DOVODO-20156 format. One record per residue: x, z, y of N, C-alpha, C in turn. Coordinates in steps of 0.05 Angstrom, whole numbers, plus 5000, padded with zeros to 4 digits. Example, Ala and Ser with C-alpha at 12.3 -4.5 7.8 and 13.67 -1.06 7.14 Angstrom:
<rs>
526451564886524651564910526451564934 525751424955527351434979525851575001 
</rs>
This chain:
<rs>
220727594089220527704070219628024059 221828074084221528404087218828404101 216828274107213928424118212628294095 212628164076211328204050211828414028 214028444031215928614005214628934026 214529044051212829204056209829284069 208429084057206629074053205829114028 206928934012205828993983206529313967 209529503984209329743975208029903992 207329844017206530104037204729904069 201829894037199829794052198429904078 197730214058195730344086196730454104 199930474109202230404136202230274148 202629954135202629704150200029724154 197229654147195229594153194829754184 195130074187194430194210197730184229 199330074221201329954238200729674266 199629594249199129254252196229264279 195829434253192629434277192529624303 193429834297194029984330197429814344 199329704331200829504346199129334359 197429214342195628984353193728984382 192429294390191329374413192929414437 195029524423196829684448197429374456 198829254437199728804455197228804477 195628764465193328694481193128894510 193029124509192329324531195029354540 197829234533199829304545199429024562 198328784555199028634566198128564590 195228684595192928704614193928964645 195429094625196829294644199729174652 201028934643203428814645204328724682 202228574678203128604722203328884734 201929074725201929294745205729424740 205529314716209329444702210029384728 211429074725210928824743212128854771 209929024779211429064805212929354807 212629424788214929724795216929744780 218729514786221829504775224429604800 225629734794225829944771224130134775 224730274755221930534752222830764755 225630794763225730994768225331044813 226530784808224030754843222030734854 220130544835217830514840216430824842 217030994811215931334808216131504831 217831354840218531614868216831534886 217131294899215731164926214230934909 211030904926209230744922209530514947 209930294925210230014937208129914965 208529854982207929715003207929485012 205629315004205829004992205528925031 207928735036208028585067209428335052 208928135068209527925062212327955091 214227755074216927755086216727575119 218327645128218627445158219927185159 220927085136221326845127218326735121 215726835118213526695106212026655124 212726665156211726595172212326295186 209926135185209825835187208625755221 209925755227208525535263209325305263 207325215280207724875295204824855308 205124555309202024475329201324275306 196924325308196024145292193824095310 192623895299190623775318187123875305 186424015319184124305308181224065319 179524005302176424005323174724155335 175024085357173224265384169024235389 169823895399166523865388166523465390 164923485388164523065398164222965425 164323195442165323045465168823005465 170023235462173223245456174923165439 173523195411174623125392175523285388 179523165368181223325359182923445391 183023695388184923815414187423945406 189723935406192223965399193224355404 193224455385192924715387194824825373 196625105389199225185373198225315345 199225385326198525605297199725595283 199325965292200826205275200926195248 201026175224201626335206203726585189 202326805184203327055186201427305174 202727485155201327615139198627525130 198327235116195727195116193627115126 194427105147192427075170193726805182 192226635196192426285214190626425234 192026435254191726415283192426215307 191426155316191325905337191025895363 193025805381192625805406191725575420 192125605448192025305461194325195474 196025485474200125385480201625575463 204225625467205525815455205526045478 205125955492204826145514203826325522 201026345508198826435504199226665483 201126625456201926865441201627155442 202327175460202927365480199927605483 199227565492195927605502193027545495 192427215490189827105486190126855449 189827055435188826945418186426795401 185826505408183526405403181826425385 183026415361181626525331183026535308 182526625289183426785266181726835243 183026675226181226695186184126865171 182426975152183127075138183326895111 185826875098186826645079186126685058 186026945058185327165031183027005008 181027065034178926925018177126525034 179326415042178126245048178926045030 177725755031177925615019179325385033 181025135020183125055031182824715016 182024565028180324315024182124015029 183523875026184323685031182123405039 181623235058180023015056181122865058 182822755076185622525077187822605078 190022325083192022395093192922515106 192022535130191822695149190623055148 188722985153185223175155185923385129 185123665136184623785111182224065142 181524185116179424315128179524685113 179824795122180525125123177125215130 175525375107173025525120173725735094 171926015105171626245092168826255078 168026065075164926005072163426085084 163226245110161426415123160826235155 162126305176162226165200163826075216 165626135196168626045210170225775192 170025605201170625285187172925145212 174425185205177524985222178324675194 177224535214177224235214181024235229 182124105213184923955232185723815209 187923695233189423495225192023485240 193823395221197123395221198323125232 199823225238201722865260201522655226 202722755217203722595189202622725167 202322505136202422625112204922835105 206422785119208122955116208923255123 208023245143206723525166205023645145 202423465141200523605121200823705100 202323685086203523745060205424015064 206424055082208524205086205824515095 204824415108201824615120200524715095 199124455069198624595056199924715038 202324725033204724885009204225105017 205825255050205625475070202725585065 199525455066198225655069197225725043 198025555025196825614990198925874985 200525824987203826114976202226335002 200726325030199926565041198526555025 196426405016193226455010194026774984 195726584968196326734945197227024946 199027054963200127344974197827534978 197527395001194527495018192127644997 191427474970189827564955191527724934 193327764944195127974915194528284936 196228234958196128464969193328574985 190128434987188328434980187428634961 188428474936187128644910189228974903 191128924912193329244913192729384933 191729404960191029464972187429594964 186629504960183629564938184429744926 184729674915186229854875188930184898 189530194911190830404919188330674939 186630444954184330574956185830634989 187330515006187230495025186430415058 184230425045183030165079181630375099 181330555092180230805116182130865119 180430905156182431035178181831335193 180031435189180231665191181431885181 182732165193184032325177183632515157 180832555157180032615139180332445110 180032175107179932005094182231895078 184731825104187431875108188132065089 188132315088188432625068187732445044 185532515034184232285017186132215007 186231895020187631705005191131755005 192131975016194632145004194932224973 192432394982192032554950191332244927 189832054921189831904916192031764907 194431694927197031574920198131734912 197831964911200632224896199632214869 196332234858195332174839195831914816 196931684832197531504825199331434810 201031574833204831624823204331784794 203032004807203532234775202231984746 200531864751199431734724200731514720 202031324734204231114744207231234715 207931494728209931614717209331684691 206631854680206131834658205731614640 203631444650204731224637206931074626 209831044647211930914643213631054621 212931344621214431504604213331414578 210731394572209431284543210031054536 210530814557212730634547214930604545 216230814550218530794545218730924523 216931074514217531224485216131014465 214630764471213730604457215830394448 217430394477220830174473222130314450 222830574455223930794437223930724396 219530844399219430754370220030454362 219430244380220029924374222429944356 224930014380227830004366227730114348 225730464340227330564308226030404286 223430234289221630134263223929914252 224729824291226229634274229029534262 230029804270233029884254230730034227 229430224225229030304210227730004183 226529844192225029604176228429344171 230329464173232629244171233029414145 233229684148235529754135233129874111 231229814104229129874080228829614077 229129354083229729174082231629054059 233929244071236229124050236029294023 235229494029234229644008233129523989 230529403995229729293979230129003962 231028853977234028673964234928783955 236628953948238129133930236929243899 234829233912233629323889231929153862 231428953880230528663869233628593849 235728603856238228523850240028693829 238329023819239029213809239229063785 240429273767240129193732238829553722 237629523712237029803693238829993686 238430173690241930373691242430633699 244330633701244930933722244530903756 245330653766244430603791241930633802 239730553776236230553795235630823807 236131023791234531273810236631223832 239431183839240931353863238431073889 238330803880237230583895234230583897 233230763884230630853891230531113909 232231273904232331503918233031383946 234731253960234831013977232930953986 230530793978228730653987226230823984 226131073984224131263982225431394012 227331434013228631544038228131414067 229031144063227731004091224330894088 223530834072220230834070219631014086 220131264079219531514092220031534125 222531404125223431494151222131274166 221231074156220030844164216930904173 216131064150213331234159212731334177 215131524178214931774208214831574228 217031494230217031244252214431114270 213030924245210630894255208730974265 208531244243205631454254206231484286 209831624300210131664319209631354337 209231224322209130944347206130984348 205330954325201631014324200331214343 201731434343201431654358202031634393 203231444387204431364427202231234430 201931024419200030784433196630904433 196031094417193531224421193831434446 195831524457195731764471196231544500 197331314493197731044525195030934517 193630924505190830794520188930994524 189731214508186631424525187531484541 190231624552190731474579189531314596 190031124589189430804611187130884608 185130924589182330794590180031014602 182931274611181631434631182431454658 184131304660183931194687183431004701 183530834682182230594694179130604697 177130714687175330754696175030874712 176331034734176331224745177430984771 179230844766179630624788178830384788 177130384769174130144770171930254794 170730484779169330634811170730634836 172130794837173730714864174130384882 174630304864175729974874172329904873 170629954869168329814874166429984889 167830274896166530384916167730304944 169130144946171430044969169529804978 169629614950168929384959165529414977 163729624961162029564969161329685002 163129885010163529925036164429735048 166429515039167529285069166229145061 163829065048161728835039159928915065 158629215067157629385091159429295120 161029325118162329375139161629015150 162328935129162728605144159328455154 157828625135155128595147154628715173 155028865181154529125210156128955232 159028855225159228745251158828445249 158528305225156127995234153728035251 151928285241149728325255150828435287 152628515295153328675324154528325324 155928165320157027975335154727765343 152527765317151127545338149227665352 149027965360146628115373147828075404 150428065394152028065428152127755436 152727545414152627235419148327275435 147227215424144927305429144327455471 145227585460145427755493145427635527 149227495505150027335534149127095540 147327025520146726685520144526765540 142327045525140327085543140227145574 142527325574144027355602145427075630 145326895605146626615635143826425627 142126535614139126395620139426045599 141226075580142225905556139525665545 140125415544138325335529134725435526 133825415547130725455545128525145556 127025265553124625075559124924885582 124624705597124924555624122224685647 123624735665121324725689118424735691 118024375685115924265689114524335652 112124545666110624595639107924385638 107324135654106524155650104424055635 106923875630106223645599108423775583 107723885566109224005548110623795523 109323555523109523425506112223115513 112723165543114723045554117923155529 117722865529121022835503123522885518 124323155507126023275524128923245499 128523125493132323105473133123155486 135923275464137823325482139723425459 143023425466144223575442144923765435 145223805407145224115403148624245381 148524445372151424525364152424315345 154624275348155724005320158124215305 160024135300162024235274164324375295 164124645284166324825304166625115289 167825275305166825575297166225745321 165125995314164126105338166626265354 170226365341170626465348172126205370 171826035382173225835401172525855425 174325875442174025815472171725805480 170725885505168825875517168325575520 169525505537167525225537167724995515 168425065494168924975466166625165447 165325255464162925495438160425325441 159225155453157124945446158524645445 157824585418158524305418155924205410 155723955420153223675427152723555406 151123485394151423235378148623045388 150122765389147522595404145222525380 145022565359142322485340140822865333 141722925343139423275341138523315369 136123505365134423555382135623785394 137323975417137124135435134224355422 134724605423132324835421132024865451 128324825452126924725473127025075486 127325305475126625635495128325685481 128525935490130626215472127426475487 128326665471125326895472127127135484 127027315502127627495499125427735500 125528005493124428195494122728285513 120628355525118728415544119828665545 119828695576120228985591119029215570 119729405576117929635561115129685565 114529625605112329725617109929575605 110629325581109429185581107329255551 109429425533108629565524107329785513 106229955547105430195544101430015546 101130225534097030195525095930285552 093630255550091630275576090730025590 090930105619091029875645092429655640 094829635627096529425623095029235606 094629385579093429185551090729085569 089229205583085929155588086628905615 088328945629089628675641090128515634 092128495608092728295593090428095584 088528285562085728125549084428045569 084428145593082728015618083027755617 086027735625087327525636086927255616 086427365586085927155566083627205561 081527235579078727195573078327435549 078827635539077927795517077528095536 075828065559076228365558072728445553 071628365532069028415516069428575494 072528775492071628865475073128615447 073728505439074628385414077428545422 077828445392082428505384083128225392 085228275408087528035412088427985391 090527765382091727615364094827905358 095927985380097528105375096828415357 094128525366092828725359091328685325 090328415325089228415306090928495276 088728695258089828725236089828475214 091628515203091728395187092428565144 089128715141088228805127089628815096 088928445095088628405072092728465072 093428245076096328265065097428395099 099028515104100628435132103228265125 103828245105105627965118104527625102 101627645093100027355094098027355094 096927165111093927225116092126935096 094226905076092426705059093026885029 093527095036093127255008090427355002 089027345017086327475019085227444983 084427624973084227564943081527634945 080027304935077927204927077127194897 074727304880074727214855073326974841 074626754836073926544830071426494807 069826414808067526374799068626184774 070825994773071125874753074925964756 075625924724078026024717079025714723 081625704744083025414743085625504728 085625194721088325144707091125364724 093425374705095325404720097425314720 097325134697099525014677098724714680 100524474684100424274669103124234643 103023914633105023914616107523874621 109424004616111923904629113023664632 114323594657115323414661117623244646 116823044618118222914605120822804624 123122844606126222784615127022484602 125422384614125922094608127621914629 130121714618131121634641131021354646 131321324672130421034679132820804682 131420694666133520454667132420274677 134020204690133319994723133719724706 135519654687135819344670133219354671 131319544646129519434636127019454654 126219554686124919454705125719234717 128519094720129218804730127518644715 128818634688128118394676125918364667 123718564664121118484669119518314699 121518354720121818164744122017954748 122917914730125117644730122717354732 122717124759121216984761119417014774 117517334776114817384783115717424821 113617404829114217414868113617724865 115417824893115718064896112918184900 110817974908108618314915108318344883 107618234868107918214842109518434820 111618534838112718644825111618904808 111019134800110219464787112619504783 111919814804113920034800113220214784 114720294765114420424742112720714750 111920814727111021074742113621344736 115721134724117521454724118221574758 117721454786118021504809115121604815 114121694805111121764824110222044803 109022234813108722474807104622394790 103922534773101322514777099322564791 099922544803097322524828097322384847 094222204857094022104875094122194901 095021984925095022034947093622174958 090222164955087622204957087222524953 090022644931090122884929091822984944 093722834947095822994962096023004990 093022924998091322905027090123125027 089323235001086823484998088723734999 091523594992093023964994093724065022 092423815039092823955073091424315077 089424335054087124555054088824755044 091724765030092424965021091825265037 092825245056091925465069089925515094 087425475076084825445097084225615114 085125885090084826125111085426235142 086626005147088626075179086725875197 084825725188082425645201080425825195 079725885184078126095183078126395200 081526455200081726655225081426585246 081426265251081726135279079126125283 076926095264073526065272073226405288 074426665283074226805285075026995318 077326745323078326855347075226815372 076426975386074626935412076126765431 078126845431080426635457081226445447 080426175460081226035454085025895448 086326105464089725995466089926185438 088226415429089626575399089226315372 085826235379084825945360087325775355 088525675385090525505388092725585362 093825835361096125935344095825875320 092325935314092025905287092525585269 090825515296091025105284094025015282 095425125308098225015301099525165268 099125405265100925505247098025335214 097225245217095825105190096624835197 097124735222099224345231101624485211 102924605215105724645196105824745173 103524825160103725015129102824755116 101624515123100724345109104524105098 106424235115108524075101109824315081 110324505082111024685055110824605039 108224565019108524344991110424115001 111024025008112923745010116623775007 117124105002119824085009120724074980 120624104960121623984927120123734923 118223574930115623474928117023084929 119523034915120722754922119322554896 117622554891115922384879114322344887 112822054880111921824898107421804888 106921914905104022004889103121734888 099721664868100421504855097921394884 098321064886096420904908094020904902 091721004921089620954910088020684911 086320654885085620314881083020394911 082420114922080320154937077320324929 076420464940074120474931074620784916 076620834911077321004897077521324911 075521554898074321844915076621954909 076722244919076622514901075022754930 074322924901072423114918074023344906 073923514923074323784922073024024929 071024104909069124244922069424624912 070424824935071125004928069125234942 066625104952064825314966064725514955 064225584931063425824920065926044913 068625944916070226024921071826104946 072225904955073125944992071525765011 069425675000067225755024067725425038 069025255024068924875039068424785014 068424445024067924205002069924095021 070623885005071623625011072423375005 071623175011072622895007073422765016 075422565012077022365009076222084991 077021875008076521634989078121425006 079021334992080920974999079320855019 079320735047076820515053078320375066 081620275059082519965062085319965041 086219735042087419655024089019595034 088819415061090919265070090819225101 091319425118093919685112092719865081 094420055074092620225058092020435072 089120565068088420825095086420905077 085921215086084821455065083521555091 080421605074079921855104079222125098 079022295102078622515099076322695112 074822845104073223035114072523345095 072823565112072823765094070623905118 069424095105067024245115067024475103 067624695126067025065121064925175118 063725375105061125535113061925715126 064425775139065225995154066125755177 064925585192065125455222066525325227 067925155209070324955222070024595210 069624475217070124225207072924165210 073823945185076523765187076123445175 077123295194076323015187079622895195 080322665183082922475186081822305180 084622025189085121815174086721735173 089221675153091321665158091621445140 093921255156094921085148099121145138 100120975124102921125115103620715129 106020845141108420595154111020745137 111620465132115020635115116920465120 118320565133121520335134123420395118 124620265109127220355098129820275110 131020425104134320435119135920465103 136920315086139220455069139620675065 140020825068140121085059137921235052 136321205072135021415063131521115074 129521335072126321215075124221445089 124521245109122921385133119921245126 117321445127116021455124113621545146 112621525163110421475185108121505195 106721705187103721805187102421645214 100121535213099221345231095221545235 094721585248092021605251092521905263 089022075273089722275287087622515268 087822715271086822935255085023045259 083423185262081423215276080023535271 079523695290078624015274076324105298 073724105282072124205307071624515297 070724745318069224995314067424955318 064925085309062924995306061325195327 062725515333062125775345063025635386 064525615378065725435400066225255417 065625055392065324735406068524705413 070424865410072824695407073324575384 074624275398075924055390077924055398 079924055370083823985372083923675354 086023475361087323305347090523455351 091023255334093423275322094122985316 096922945311097922705289100422895275 100422755250103222845230105622685239 108422945238110522905236112122665217 115522585226115322335206117222475182 116122385161117222445129119822335124 122022415121124322245118125822365086 125622145070127122175044129422035041 130222245034134722125047135622125011 137121995010139921964970137621784970 137121624978135221354961136521194937 139121194943139920944936142121174913 144421404917145221464910144721814908 145021904897144422174913142822364897 142022594900138922794895137622694914 134522634910133122614931133522894960 132222774972131723094991129023025015 127823105019125823155039126223325064 125923195088126423275117123423245138 122023355150120623315172120723325189 121423175216121923125235120323045266 120623045285117822945299117323145324 116023185330114023165350110423265357 109823475350106923535347105523605369 103823455386101923625412098723595404 098823855391095623985386094124045416 092523885419091023885443087623955438 086324175455083824285447082924035466 080623925466079523755484077823915502 076524095497074924195511076124485534 078324615534078124705547082124665559 082624375552085424365565087824455549 087524605538089124905520091724565514 094024745499094324525484097324585470 098924585450101124655438103224435424 105324465439108124355432108824485419 109524235380110924345361113024155365 116424215356118024165353119024145327 119323995316120923905275123723905282 125524075281127924035292128023935267 130323715265131723515244133723625230 133723595199136323775189138923555193 141023735201144523705210146523855202 147823685189150023935175151324125180 151723965215154224225233151724325255 149324335240147724515267148424845250 148825045271149125305259146125505257 143925255255140825335271139525415245 137225545232137125645219135525265212 135925245179134024965161131924875174 130324565184127424625173125424765202 128124875218125724985231123624865251 121925065264119024915278118925135302 118525015326118525205350116125025362 115925185379112825085392111525365418 110925215436109325335455106325325465 104525475473101625375472101125535504 100725315520099325305542097025205553 095925405568093525285583093125035594 090624955611091624675619092924665644 092724875660096124955688097424875667 098524795644101324895641102625175638 101125295636101925635642102925775614 105725795607105525845567104326235568 102826175541102226545528102226505511 104026355495104226455467106726265461 109726365445112026255435111726265400 111126035389110925995364114125875356 115226005329117025985320117525945287 118825855271119425965238118625705228 119225635198120625475187117625285173 118125005169115824895151115724855133 118225075112116725045086117025505082 117025495099116225875097115426025113 114826075132113226205157112726155180 110226235196111726115223110726425233 110826555260110526745281110226615302 108726895307107826765348108227075362 109427055391109627215402109027175432 107027455437105027375472108227315491 107427195507109227145531108027325541 109927545564108327695581109227615608 111727565610112927465635115027195636 116127025646117826695651118726805677 121226635672122726655700124226395699 125926405721127726245711130926205714 132325995692135126095684137226045707 139826115703141026015720143125815726 141525735705143225385695141425195699 142724945688141224675691141724585660 139724495648140124375624141524065621 142024055603143823725593141323475612 139923485619137723395640137923465659 139223625674139023715702136823775712 134423895683132724005703132724325700 132124495718132824755716130524935688 132925175679130425255662129625475654 127125625638125325875642126925965620 126226245621127426435601124626555598 123826635572120426795568120827065553 119827195565119827495558116627575546 117327605512114927645493115427945482 112928015472112228205454113228175429 114028355407114828185389112628045370 114727955348112727735344111327845314 109027665309107027685289107127515272 106427605256107427365230103627245224 104026925233100826765226100426705198 102726665189102826475162105526545144 105126555122108026555101106926435076 109326185066108026075054107926145019 105926155003105826304975108126214962 109526384940110926264923109826084907 111925814890109525704867110025944832 108725754829108125804805111225814790 110326024765112925954747112925744743 115625674729115925414715116525154731 115125244759114624904772117124694776 119324794768120924634770120124444746 119624514727118824364696116424144707 114824264737112124184739111024044755 113723894764113323714790113123944810 113624094808114124244835111524294848 110224284832105624324840106124664858 105124674867103324954879101924984862 100125164858097925374856095825184853 095825084876092024894893093224624862 095624494876095524244866096024164833 096324454820096724454787093524474781 091324534797089024494796086824234802 088724044819087523814828086423594811 087623614801087323374777085923474744 085623634756084123814720081323694722 080823564699078023514690075823694712 073223524713070823734723068523534712 066423674703064523514702062123384731 061123204723059123154750060523004781 064122934775065522854796063922424798 064322414817063822094814065521824791 064121784787065921524768068021474785 068521364813070721404826073121554831 072721814816074422074828076522004813 078822064825082022094813082422154784 080922404786081822514766080922414741 079122054743078921944714080321694713 081621674731083921454737086521524712 086221284685087721324664090221294661 090221154682094621164694095121464696 094121554706095021744719095022044703 092722004686091022174663094022224640 094221894643096721844612099621984626 100121954654102822024665103322294652 100822454658100922754668100622914636 100522654623100722794584103122814573 104622604591106922504587106922224570 105922134569106021814564105821614580 108421604581109321434608109521134602 109121054573110720824566106820724568 105320724566102420784558101620814590 101920954606101721024628102820734650 104420574649105620374659104020154657 103020164626101119944615098819934626 098520094634095020234647095420134679 097120234683097620274712097819964718 099019744705099219404716095619324702 094919404688091319314683091419394709 090419644721089219654736089119584764 091919494764092319304790090819044794 092718854764091018654761087918644768 087118814751084418834767083118894786 084619014800084219094828084118814845 087518574839088018344854085118224853 084318214824081918044818079718084834 078518304836076918354850076618374877 080118404895080318254923080318094925 080417804905080717514911077817524912 076717574887073917524891072417574920 072717784925071417944958073017744982 074917634974076317375001074817194994 074917124976072916844970070916844985 068017084978066317124989065917105023 068017295034068617295064068717055074 071216855064071116545069069616325073 068316545047065716205048063416415062 063316655076060716695091061816505119 064216595127066316575159066016355154 067716185149068715805136067115645120 064415545118063615445092064715205083 066015105108068014845102068814875091 071615135083073415145068073415305047 070715235028070715394999071615324987 073315504960074315354945077515364957 078015424973081015414975081115794975 084115834960085016054949086216224971 085916484976087116574983090716744983 092016834998093916924990094017184968 095217184946095617444933097517694938 096717854938098218114939097318264913 099318584917098918704900098918964911 098619184890098019464904101319504914 103119424913106119544932105919294946 102519214967104619094985105119205017 105219435018105519655043108419595047 109419525014112919585022114719385037 112219185033113418875035113318785073 110918975077110018835111108719115109 109819365129107819585140107419565170 104319705167103619655198103819855211 104419775234104819945261102320065270 103220305301101220385299098520185310 099619995331097019735339096619575324 097319465301096119385279093919415262 095319705268093219875247090220005262 091019945299087919955305086919675306 088919455313086419255304086819025282 087119105260086618965238085018885224 084218585223082118505208080918615184 079118715178078218715150076218515142 075718625112074218455104072618475100 070118415088067518465079066718645067 070218905057068419115041067019265070 066919405040064419635066065619975051 066120255065066720445040064320495032 064420695016061320754995060721125020 063321245025062121525040062321515066 064021325074065121325112064421085122 064521045148063020875167065920855187 066020565195068320605220066820545240 067920685263067320785287069520765312 068320825331071320805347069921235362 073421335358072621595354071521725385 070121935393069721875421070922105443 072722235425074722445435077622215437 079121995421081721955421080221655426 078221545427077321215437078721105405 080521135381080821025374079420895351 079620695337077420635307078320815290 076820975270077320995250074421165230 075021225211072221225189071521475193 069221575195068421845189066621845168 065622135159063622125143060222005137 059421885135056321765132055621885119 056022015101053822335078052622275050 051722215048049622405019051722334991 054522414999056022474964055622734959 054422894976053523104952050523094944 049722904961047122964949046822824929 047422614921048622434897049422614871 051622894888052122954860050323094844 049123304869047223444871044023314846 044023054844042822814839044522694811 046022784808048022564778047022334786 046422184800046121924817048021744823 050121584803051521464817052521094809 050121104814048720764809050720664831 050320704851052420584871055520544875 056620694849058720694859060520354837 062820254852064120204836065520144815 065419984789067320084768069219934779 071220144793074320094793077520104772 076420314758077720414736077820164704 
</rs>
């Protein structure tokens, strides 16, 4: 009642009071935790608070800690004190040897099951712990959460006080800052007391004003009126004076607090940045120390037998644990992952001197004719990336395609259309696809063709091998985010990639077989190299993931040196097929062989492991000559870059590996970058994660063959976002292909067995490779029907002695003449 009357009689005073008092309340609420820590005021203003945990916050006990896959969980004595969790082998070690410590202020505590829980700082330290019972686990969790909360508060208060420096000058600065903070706190406290006094006075005068207003409402006009009005006026004046005093006090408090708040925020930010820099420096020093220690002990290096680098030397790798554990638990081994095969250390400084030594090394590699070596070669176009040479394209290629529609996949709508059909006739919807065919995906191997251009200029076959190996790895860089399935090509389908004017090469792919599905590829460059391959895919579904094994060899021939290289592709694994987000990994080993010189490069694609402390998607390799002597070491990742280092000297290590063989340490020069992945174009996540080259592959072009993948209607409809029409067109094409195949098989049967004329062959569909996959043996010996490819012919490769399809010629001549009369009508 009195509040409404006051608003009516004194609107200007009341609005100011309410506005300023509202601002004061919000700011006072923000500063309240500071005032809560300084009680009583007289004590806090005289001495700053030093936050330490009480002795009763210490918690000790036995827990089981995960060490490695060999020893499993081991019993350790844990001590929780002052926000730090430390552990020892036994209680007797507490006085001299701490096996590891983790700071709870920045740690995450996660409960796994009834007895297990995990403590991690988000970096290098992760403790997997197990209590003896659920009750004991809950006690530890409670103690850890309390300690974490107190440690976080201590750290925040310590950062605010700026008391992190240890030097004398910094200590003096910290002391002056503490004095300044104390003085400011005293001033702010006095302002808070003034505000409290003003608040009491306002309440007192407000009550008196309320009573006067109530009496004024009930008084009758007469002699008492003037006296009552005078009393109301006096009390209203007192209320106004007190309100103005409180407003002024609020303004002073707000101005003072804001001024000091900005200074403290800057000081806090500076201290935090300094702490981050110190942590990063400490982490770098720890890594360098660990690297030097392992190099000194000769740990994890290549086996001594170098005559055949293709020997399978699979071994264990680091598993779950932390680097702060005891010595014998520093290395963990996981039977499902491979050990890194070698370690490199910097070469002796004498190898870096110019003059006779360098000339001797060049002579040893056959480069004494004045040519530059790989380590001295200038990457003038871009020191970071060999593929960044600027070329002026004759034709402006497209840089975008329509964004991928956000269509939900209804499994029931697929299943209901499959009821009563044979398994081989079940169509796969385009929802699982990307708008490119397998032939176009195969042509993407030429994304980094510049590596082969540079290899063609090399005088040394060993240097050339480095570029070929980098090209081999680069072909996988486009697959890291590409979880969509490419369209299965129709039999006789082709795809040309003519980049002669822009990049100096032209490429042709053709689907040469339907069962097993196989595609032949031939590319030739004006810069002195030829690439050919025939790839068939075998896949195995293993429940959680799908393994895709490419079959067939890849050939690269350099005209100038007549070096002939061959290699095979590694296994591609698509994870989380049933549940979860799809992701792709490449794993296995590749042997790149120079059949003319006997040089060899053994590449190892490390499979991804959740427990590995190594970099993800890692690739390592060693280039050796025909005698098994190592000349270059390759390292990098298949999704980012590859580097090479020249080997100056090798020595035997002092330890034996897991397989009992002696190991070798390589001394190398500084690494040189061979290849770096080009960043994806802007908005690639909405365009199926296509690279710059992939965006142009399905771009319509005039003059291509009628069997070219660009003319495939279902693929074109999917690219345009018309998925329902694409599904209908896809079924039409598949049924047309079945009809043509049945007729072709009928003709083959009539030719082979005239007596069995009229007998129907078994039916199949485009997805037949899902039901029965070809093995390496069946791929080599499979019986083909009377179908003959248009532009390739089946031969026995003279190098590998494998049956393969080799380009017979005629395609580019037919394109120049515009004569496609011999092409079948497959669309």
